[in-house]
C-alpha positions, 0 to 999 in steps of 0.5 A: 952908799956903793954905786951898786946899792944906789942903782938898786935903790934908783931902779926900785924907785923908778919901778914904783913910779912906773907901777903907780901910773902918772900923778901930777901935783896939779891933778884935782882931787875928787870930792863929795857933792856937798863939798862944792855947795858953799862956793856955788852958793856964794857965786849964785847969790852974787848973781841973784840974791834969791837963787836956790839950788835945784839940782846937783850932778857929777860932771866927770867920772864918779869913783866907787865912793861917790866922789868926782873931780867935778860937780855941777850945781844948778840954781833957779832965780824966781826974781829973774825967772832964770837958771844958772849953772856952775861947774866946780873942779879943784875948788874953782868955778870952771864954768858959770853960765846962764841956761837958755831955758827956765828950769823952774824946779823946787829948791832942794830940801835942806839936810840932804845926804852926801853923794857917798852915803847915797851911793853906798845905799844904792850899792848895797841894795842894787849895784852889788847884787847886779855884779853878783849875778854877773852883770858888768855894771859901771857907775854912770851918773848921780844926780840930786833933785826934788820932786822928779822920780817919785810921783806919790811923794812929789816934794821929796829930794832924791838922789838918782844913781844910774848904772850902765852895762855894755849889753843891758839897759841902764839900771836906775836907783832912787835914793831918799836924800834924807834917810838914805833908803832906796825907794825905787829901781827900774831898768830902761 
């Protein structure tokens, strides 16, 4: 290979790296919420055999497909009357701590849809429509809980998707965690 051709190849490679932005082999990959449950369950059951998963929330920025590089999982133990949280990033528990308060919530019902499907429902019904109206919204939070946002259905496990806008109140979207149907929205 001539030196001129080698310099062109080298310059093209350098430009491709600069345009792509920094990426390191150690960067954690984003994942959907359900992917961390097994590790969190194992840790929670070592802490308390009766530990039940009662809450899930993204602990870092969410991607447009409902993934985050870190998710938090909260467990309640009736025998200990205690709550313990686990934060998982890159297939490792990065935080495991007892909460100073009791979060005696009912366990999540089995079979809940993953964060990507819940976000897709919220986007279709609300997020996309907000953007079409010119509202500059961004995805802020997703959390999964049972019995908190639908007073008429206190046993339902739901995802809450929260959109933020710089000059408007946040928009809240409640998604049924089994059917994927949007059940309620409000701003505030």
